[in-house]
C-alpha positions as a LaTeX table, in Angstrom:
\begin{tabular}{lrrr}
\hline
Residue & $x$ (\AA) & $y$ (\AA) & $z$ (\AA) \\
\hline
Met1 & 60.37 & 3.59 & 11.44 \\
Pro2 & 58.19 & 6.06 & 13.32 \\
Asp3 & 54.72 & 5.05 & 14.47 \\
Ser4 & 53.21 & 8.23 & 13.06 \\
Pro5 & 54.51 & 10.85 & 10.71 \\
Ser6 & 56.06 & 13.91 & 12.28 \\
Tyr7 & 55.55 & 17.35 & 10.84 \\
Asn8 & 59.17 & 17.55 & 9.72 \\
Glu9 & 59.01 & 14.23 & 7.89 \\
Gln10 & 59.14 & 14.83 & 4.14 \\
Thr11 & 56.07 & 13.85 & 2.13 \\
Ala12 & 56.94 & 12.21 & $-1.18$ \\
Met13 & 55.02 & 13.88 & $-3.99$ \\
Ile14 & 54.09 & 11.35 & $-6.67$ \\
Gly15 & 53.53 & 12.62 & $-10.20$ \\
Ile16 & 51.88 & 10.92 & $-13.16$ \\
Gly17 & 53.49 & 7.54 & $-13.79$ \\
Glu18 & 55.63 & 7.78 & $-10.64$ \\
Tyr19 & 55.63 & 5.47 & $-7.64$ \\
Arg20 & 57.30 & 5.16 & $-4.25$ \\
Ile21 & 57.75 & 2.36 & $-1.72$ \\
Gly22 & 58.32 & 2.94 & 2.00 \\
Ala23 & 56.86 & 3.92 & 5.35 \\
Phe24 & 57.09 & 7.70 & 4.79 \\
Pro25 & 54.07 & 9.90 & 3.93 \\
Met26 & 53.16 & 9.95 & 0.24 \\
Met27 & 50.82 & 12.19 & $-1.74$ \\
Thr28 & 49.50 & 12.55 & $-5.26$ \\
Ile29 & 47.47 & 15.56 & $-6.31$ \\
Gly30 & 45.10 & 16.38 & $-9.12$ \\
Leu31 & 43.71 & 12.93 & $-9.89$ \\
Gly32 & 41.03 & 13.27 & $-12.55$ \\
Ser33 & 40.63 & 10.15 & $-14.65$ \\
Cys34 & 43.95 & 8.89 & $-13.22$ \\
Ile35 & 44.03 & 6.37 & $-10.36$ \\
Gly36 & 45.96 & 6.76 & $-7.13$ \\
Leu37 & 46.66 & 3.22 & $-5.95$ \\
Thr38 & 48.00 & 2.46 & $-2.48$ \\
Leu39 & 49.18 & $-0.95$ & $-1.34$ \\
Phe40 & 49.79 & $-1.51$ & 2.38 \\
Asp41 & 51.31 & $-4.46$ & 4.22 \\
Pro42 & 50.20 & $-4.21$ & 7.87 \\
Asn43 & 52.68 & $-6.92$ & 8.90 \\
Leu44 & 55.65 & $-4.81$ & 7.75 \\
Asn45 & 54.03 & $-1.35$ & 8.15 \\
Leu46 & 55.17 & $-0.75$ & 4.59 \\
Gly47 & 53.36 & 0.86 & 1.69 \\
Ala48 & 53.53 & 1.63 & $-2.00$ \\
Met49 & 51.78 & 4.31 & $-4.02$ \\
Val50 & 51.49 & 4.94 & $-7.75$ \\
His51 & 49.75 & 7.53 & $-9.96$ \\
Ile52 & 48.30 & 5.54 & $-12.88$ \\
Met53 & 47.29 & 7.43 & $-16.04$ \\
Leu54 & 46.05 & 4.77 & $-18.48$ \\
Pro55 & 44.74 & 1.19 & $-18.27$ \\
Glu56 & 46.99 & $-0.49$ & $-20.87$ \\
Ser57 & 50.70 & $-0.10$ & $-21.69$ \\
Ala58 & 50.30 & $-1.75$ & $-25.14$ \\
Gly59 & 53.81 & $-3.14$ & $-24.74$ \\
Arg60 & 55.46 & 0.17 & $-23.74$ \\
Lys61 & 58.12 & $-0.35$ & $-21.08$ \\
Asp62 & 59.40 & 3.21 & $-20.58$ \\
Arg63 & 57.24 & 4.25 & $-17.59$ \\
Pro64 & 55.65 & 1.19 & $-15.99$ \\
Gly65 & 53.97 & 3.28 & $-13.26$ \\
Lys66 & 51.93 & 5.11 & $-15.90$ \\
Tyr67 & 49.80 & 2.08 & $-16.88$ \\
Ala68 & 47.56 & $-0.13$ & $-14.73$ \\
Asp69 & 48.67 & $-3.36$ & $-16.40$ \\
Thr70 & 52.35 & $-2.70$ & $-15.58$ \\
Ala71 & 52.07 & $-0.58$ & $-12.38$ \\
Val72 & 50.26 & $-3.20$ & $-10.29$ \\
Pro73 & 52.79 & $-6.02$ & $-10.87$ \\
Leu74 & 55.66 & $-3.53$ & $-10.47$ \\
Leu75 & 54.51 & $-2.46$ & $-6.98$ \\
Ile76 & 53.73 & $-6.02$ & $-5.93$ \\
Asn77 & 57.19 & $-7.20$ & $-7.03$ \\
Glu78 & 58.85 & $-4.31$ & $-5.16$ \\
Leu79 & 56.89 & $-5.12$ & $-1.98$ \\
Asn80 & 57.61 & $-8.85$ & $-2.34$ \\
Ala81 & 61.33 & $-8.08$ & $-2.60$ \\
Leu82 & 61.03 & $-6.37$ & 0.80 \\
Gly83 & 59.30 & $-9.38$ & 2.37 \\
Ser84 & 55.59 & $-8.77$ & 1.70 \\
Lys85 & 53.22 & $-11.60$ & 0.94 \\
Asn86 & 50.43 & $-10.77$ & $-1.51$ \\
Arg87 & 47.65 & $-12.15$ & 0.69 \\
Ser88 & 48.53 & $-9.77$ & 3.54 \\
Val89 & 48.60 & $-6.66$ & 1.32 \\
Val90 & 45.52 & $-4.43$ & 1.15 \\
Ala91 & 44.78 & $-2.03$ & $-1.69$ \\
Lys92 & 42.89 & 1.26 & $-1.80$ \\
Ile93 & 42.17 & 3.25 & $-4.95$ \\
Ala94 & 40.94 & 6.76 & $-5.64$ \\
Gly95 & 40.32 & 8.79 & $-8.77$ \\
Gly96 & 38.91 & 7.45 & $-11.99$ \\
Ala97 & 36.60 & 10.41 & $-12.47$ \\
Ser98 & 34.77 & 11.03 & $-15.72$ \\
Met99 & 36.27 & 14.39 & $-16.59$ \\
Phe100 & 35.18 & 14.51 & $-20.25$ \\
Glu101 & 31.64 & 13.14 & $-20.38$ \\
Tyr102 & 30.90 & 14.78 & $-23.74$ \\
Phe103 & 33.26 & 12.31 & $-25.44$ \\
Gly104 & 30.83 & 9.49 & $-24.69$ \\
Thr105 & 31.19 & 6.34 & $-22.63$ \\
Asn106 & 33.64 & 4.46 & $-24.86$ \\
Leu107 & 36.36 & 6.95 & $-23.93$ \\
Asn108 & 35.69 & 6.94 & $-20.19$ \\
Ile109 & 39.33 & 6.55 & $-19.22$ \\
Gly110 & 38.59 & 6.91 & $-15.50$ \\
Glu111 & 36.19 & 3.98 & $-15.44$ \\
Arg112 & 38.52 & 1.87 & $-17.59$ \\
Asn113 & 41.48 & 2.72 & $-15.31$ \\
Ala114 & 39.58 & 1.69 & $-12.17$ \\
Glu115 & 38.35 & $-1.55$ & $-13.74$ \\
Lys116 & 41.83 & $-2.53$ & $-14.98$ \\
Val117 & 43.35 & $-1.89$ & $-11.55$ \\
Arg118 & 40.64 & $-4.08$ & $-9.93$ \\
Ile119 & 41.34 & $-6.89$ & $-12.43$ \\
Met120 & 45.11 & $-6.71$ & $-11.88$ \\
Leu121 & 44.72 & $-6.74$ & $-8.07$ \\
Lys122 & 42.43 & $-9.76$ & $-8.24$ \\
Glu123 & 44.90 & $-11.61$ & $-10.51$ \\
His124 & 47.62 & $-11.03$ & $-7.89$ \\
His125 & 45.41 & $-12.02$ & $-4.92$ \\
Ile126 & 45.47 & $-8.52$ & $-3.43$ \\
Gln127 & 42.43 & $-7.60$ & $-1.33$ \\
Met128 & 40.64 & $-4.34$ & $-2.20$ \\
Ala129 & 39.97 & $-2.66$ & 1.15 \\
Ala130 & 38.33 & 0.55 & $-0.08$ \\
Glu131 & 37.82 & 2.77 & $-3.08$ \\
Asp132 & 36.66 & 6.28 & $-3.89$ \\
Val133 & 36.31 & 6.31 & $-7.67$ \\
Gly134 & 34.12 & 7.71 & $-10.40$ \\
Gly135 & 32.00 & 10.80 & $-10.38$ \\
Lys136 & 33.05 & 14.01 & $-12.07$ \\
Met137 & 35.34 & 15.50 & $-9.45$ \\
Gly138 & 39.13 & 15.54 & $-9.13$ \\
Arg139 & 40.83 & 14.22 & $-6.00$ \\
Ser140 & 44.12 & 14.36 & $-4.15$ \\
Val141 & 45.33 & 11.44 & $-2.02$ \\
Thr142 & 47.53 & 11.37 & 1.07 \\
Phe143 & 48.89 & 7.97 & 2.18 \\
Leu144 & 50.43 & 7.38 & 5.61 \\
Pro145 & 51.91 & 3.86 & 5.79 \\
Ala146 & 53.40 & 4.50 & 9.26 \\
Ser147 & 49.91 & 5.36 & 10.56 \\
Gly148 & 48.38 & 1.97 & 9.81 \\
Gly149 & 48.10 & 2.62 & 6.08 \\
Lys150 & 45.72 & 5.58 & 6.47 \\
Val151 & 44.51 & 7.04 & 3.17 \\
Ser152 & 42.86 & 10.48 & 3.06 \\
Ile153 & 41.05 & 11.78 & $-0.02$ \\
Arg154 & 40.51 & 15.50 & $-0.59$ \\
Arg155 & 38.02 & 16.27 & $-3.36$ \\
Ala156 & 38.06 & 19.36 & $-5.54$ \\
Asp157 & 34.98 & 20.67 & $-3.69$ \\
Gly158 & 36.97 & 20.70 & $-0.44$ \\
Thr159 & 35.36 & 17.65 & 1.19 \\
Thr160 & 37.65 & 15.07 & 2.77 \\
Thr161 & 37.17 & 11.33 & 3.35 \\
Asp162 & 39.37 & 8.69 & 4.95 \\
Leu163 & 39.45 & 5.27 & 3.29 \\
\hline
\end{tabular}
């Protein structure tokens, strides 16, 4: 595995409900109320990323990456199968914006998504290293497992932050 991504290394684009595991660059774009979750194991230089749309699957099994309650255990199980230990994995989340404030607080999907991801990570003994959630602005996330698990957030207003 390379120490840092090269310009010819393919970036895996992750759509809604999709996930990838590996050391290659990963990216998800257009996060509004959705959550981009990255898990990184520094001992293995291995990462996982998922684009979560909703907090609860309500028993649906078709696309486990789409829901926080199924996506978190799915990624953890995949990483464990590759030799990761939960207590060495660090999580970062981005997204969870309130895109539709006029619907009122009870439908704030972004906030509910972020909270469900936090609960699931805690249940699995995964440390939350950083988050960039909430607000009213969309985000795109780039994840570079081979570069020490670097996560860059680009907001819709053009500003960029590293988590």
